[in-house]
C-alpha positions, 0 to 999 in steps of 0.5 A, a space after each residue: 552499475 555506477 552509484 548514480 544509475 543504481 540510485 536512479 534505478 532504486 528511486 524508480 523501483 520505490 516510485 513503482 512500489 508507491 504507485 502499486 501500493 496506493 492503487 491496491 489501497 484504492 481497490 481495497 478501500 472501494 471493496 471495504 466501502 461496498 461492504 459497509 454500504 451493503 451491510 455485509 456481515 461474517 457468517 460466524 455465531 456472532 456476526 460482525 460487519 466485514 468491513 471491520 476486518 477488511 478495513 485494515 488492509 487499505 490502511 496497511 497498503 497506505 502505510 507501505 505506499 508512504 514508505 515507498 514515497 519517502 524512499 522515492 523523495 529522499 533518494 535511495 542511497 547507493 551502497 558503498 562497495 
């Protein structure tokens, strides 16, 4: 594969990763918001709101998506053979 084609393919994969991570973050955020609005708690001895726990998942997806976006915008550098 030529270096130019490799760079375009890498940027396309990074773009797809960015889209998927932000889609997953949106879905997880909607679920965390539902848990917050319905005041859903854990079934432990000391119940805590579930959104406290599940709120970190969209945050992680957003950070991962930003890394993919950075790779897309900066261009994936082809490796030297």
